[in-house]
N, C-alpha and C positions, 0 to 999 in steps of 0.2 A: 421358617427362616429365623435364626437367632440374631439378636442385635449384637453388633460388634462392640466389645468393651471400649475400644478406643473412640468409637462414635459417641458412646455415652459420656466419656470424658470430655470430648469436644463440646457436646451440648451443655454439660454441666459448667464448663469454663465459660462458655458463651453466656449462660444465665448469670453466673457470678459477675462477669464483666458488665452486663446490662444493669443488674439490680444492686450490685456492690462494686461499682467501678473504682479504679484508682483515679484520683483527681489531684489537681494542683501539683505540689511538689512530689506527692506520692506517684503520680502518673509519670513524672519525669524520671523518677528512680526506676520505675518499671521499664520505661523505654530504654534506659541505659542497660538494665538487666537483659532486655531483649537483644540489644546490640552486642553485648558480651556473649550471650548464648549463640547468636549467629556467628560471631567470630570464632568461638570454640568449635562450632559445627564445621566450619570450613577449614579450620586447622586440622580437625580429625580427617576430613576428606583428603586434604593434602598429604597427611601422614599415611593414609591407607593406600593411596594410588601411587604407582611407580611413575617416575618421570617419563619413561618410555610410553606408558599409556596416555599420559597427558599430551605429549608431543604428537602421538599418533592421532589423537582426536582433534588436535589443532589442524592437522592435515586432512581430516575427514570433512572436506569442504562441502560435499554434496548434502550431508546431513545438516551441517551448520547453516548453510544457505537456505535449506528448506525450512528450518525452524525460524530463521530471521524473516523469511518471506511470509510465513504464517503470522508472525507477530506484527510486522510493520507494513505489510501489503494487504493480505487477506482480511485481517481484522479491521483496518481502517476503511476498506471498501464496504464491508458490512455496516460499519458505523455510519457511513455516509447515507446508506439506504435507510437506516433507522431515523436519521436526521430529517428525512423527507416526510416523516409522519406529521399530519396536521396538528397544530398546536391545541386544537380543541380535544384531541385524543391524548397527546403527550405534551405537557407544557414545555415551552422552549428551554428553560434551564435544565430540565431533566433529560430532554433529547440531546442537549449539548453534553450533559454528563455521560450519556451512553456513548457518544462519539469519543469523548475523552477516555473512557474506559477502554475503547478499542485502540487508542493510540499509545498507551503506556507500555513499558517493557514487561517482560515476564518476571515472575517472582525471583528474588535473590536467594531464597533458601528453600521455599516450598517445592519447586520443581525438582530440585536435587534430592530432597527427602523422599518424595513420591517415587522418583525413578529408582532410587536405591531399594525402597521397600518392595517395588514390583520386580526386582532383580533385573533392572535395566542397565544401560551404559552410564554409570554415574560420572565417569570422567567426561563424557560428552556433555552431560547435563551441566556440570560445573563450568566447562568452557562456554556453553551456550548462555548460561545465566550471566556470566561475566561480560560476554560480548553484548548481549541484549541490553544490559543496563548501561554500559558505557556508550553504546550507540544511542540509546534512548535519551541520555543527557543532552545530546545535540539535536536529535531528530524530533523529539516530542515538542519542544518549543517551536521548531520550524513548522511542524504540522499544525500546531495551534494557531500560529500566525497565518498560515495559508488557508486553513479549513474552518477556523472558528473566529477569525478576525481579532484574535488576541495578539499581544506583543510578547514574544518569547524572550527570555533572558537566560543565558548560561554563564555560570561563573565557575571559577576554579574550585570553590568550596564543594559544589555538587560532585565534581569528579573526585575530589579528595575523599569525600564521605564514602563513595562507592568503593574506591580503592582500599580505604581503611577497613571497610566492613567485609569485603568479599575477597579481593585479590591478595591483600597483604597477609591475612591469616592463612590462606591457601598456600601462598608462596613460602611462608614460614613452616608450614607442615611439610612441604616438599623438601625444604632445606634440612629440617630436623628428622626427616624420615629415617636416616641411618641410625639415629639414636633412639627414636620412640616407635618406629614402625613395628617391631616385633611385639612390643608391649600392647600396641593397639590391636594387632591381630589376635593376641592371646585373650584379650578382654573384649573382643568384638561382640560377644553375646549381650552383655549388659550395656555396652556403648550404643547398641542399636536403640535402646530405650531413650537415649539422649536425642535421637532424631525426632521421636514423637514428642518429647518434652519441648523441643524447639517450636513445633507447631502450636502446642498449647499456650506457650508464652505469647506468640504472635496473635493468637485468637483473643487472649485476654486484653492485650494492648489495643487491638482493633475495636473490640466492643466497648472498652473503657473510653476510647476517644469518641466513639459514636454517642455514648451516653453523656459525656461531658459537653459535647457540642449540641446536645438535644436534637440530633439529626433525625431520630425516629419520629418526632412529632412535628417536623418541619413541613410536611406535605400531607394532604388528605389521604385517607386510607385507600381510596380508589386509585389515586395516582401511584401510591406506594406499591399496591398490588400489581398494577400494570408494569411498573418498572421491574418488579420481581419476576414477572412472567417473561419479560424481554431478556433479563439477565439469565434466567434459566434456559431459555431457548438459545441464547448465545453460547452458553457453556456446552449444551448438548451438541450444537453445531460444531463447536471447536473440537470437542473430544471425538465426535464421530468423523469429522473431516480429517483430522490428523491421523486417526486410525486407518482410514481408507488410503490416504496418501502414503502412509508407511507401507501398506501392503502393495499398492500399485507401484510404488517406487522400488520395490524389491529390497527394502532394508531388512537387516537381521532383527530378531526379536528384541535384543537389548537396545538397538538403535530406535526401534519403533516405540519402545517405552519412553526413551528420552524425547523423541519427537512429540509424543502425545502429551506428556506432562509439561514440557518446556513450551510447546506451541499453544497450549490451551490456558495456561495460568497468566494472571495479571497481577502486578505488584502494587499492593497498597502502600508498602514502605517507600517505594519510589514515587508513586502517584500523588500521595498527600503533600509532600514538600513541593512538588511541581505545581499543584493546584494553588498552594499558598502564595507562590511567587507569581503565577500567571493570571490569577483572577482576584478581584476584590473580595474582601471578607464576607460581605453580605451575600454574594453570589456563590462563593466557594462551597458553602454547606450543601446547597442543592446540587451543584455540579458534581461533587464527590460522592453523592448518595449512590448512584448506580455502581460505582467502583467498589464501594463498601459492601453492597449487597452481593455483587458478583464474587467478591473476595470470600464472603462467608459461604456461599454456595460451593465455590471451588475447594475450600478447606474440607467441607463435609464429603462432597462427592468424590473428590480426588483421593481422599484418605481411604474411603471405602473401596474404591476401584483399585488403588494401589495394593491394599492388603489382599484383596481377592486375586488379583493378577499374580501377586507374589506367591500365594498358596497354590495357584493353579499350575505353575510352571517352575521347574527347578532353576536355580541360578545358572546362567550360561556364561561362558567366556565371551569377552567383547572383542577379541582379536579377529 
């Protein structure tokens, strides 16, 4: 088996983010760069996809409800089971962090990238990512208040950031599709590299934030290893479960790819701001640790899986 070149890039960027992280003002600049990259990514998706495809996937209620149920019903139930682990085995803040990981919405860009690489239903993934994060703005604080004893707070700024980062660029791409759509189609070959570049930027930001917060030295090595095992098991369960549900539900292959990658991924970009609002600073570092570990696992595993699925099957129509 040969190593995937993109995996090597992922590991290299993760190493750079750990040992040469962006800090202070530099980190803020990189974060802005990541937001711009994500905005451009969704602008391109909007320019690529016909409005008819988008509206059809808004009406694909069975797929969309299945993805939402995976994210906001199945995951929280598993998180509650993990929360029952004795504190002598998994310290309270880390168990709470695993539960929080299970509550946050799906990624705002990763699931779309992976779905596209795997020749899945990209339009459905865009709709799902948008819906998941908009619902998550309201549902995650409510879950935290009910299940974790926290006090959730939702403000207009959270919704505005999601709209500005995801929906507004996609809508702009849709509106400008008559002007730029043909150019995007002609240059689709090298534009696909931009998809992977977006992942690399997010990886660097995530590892830089972890290094700046000294998150990797905040817990004993044994607890860190246990959380890593739990996160790996959660990811395997999510990927395997969504694959089975997709087959049992009779979904087409493009829809199964969207279900797998939208249903199994969790958003660090949305989760970190929520943690900062809902938990005190001293606790936030430990609570966010499982989400950060899961995020790194999903980046590596989903990237490899998407590449292999994309090579294994030709691109299919999503209609």
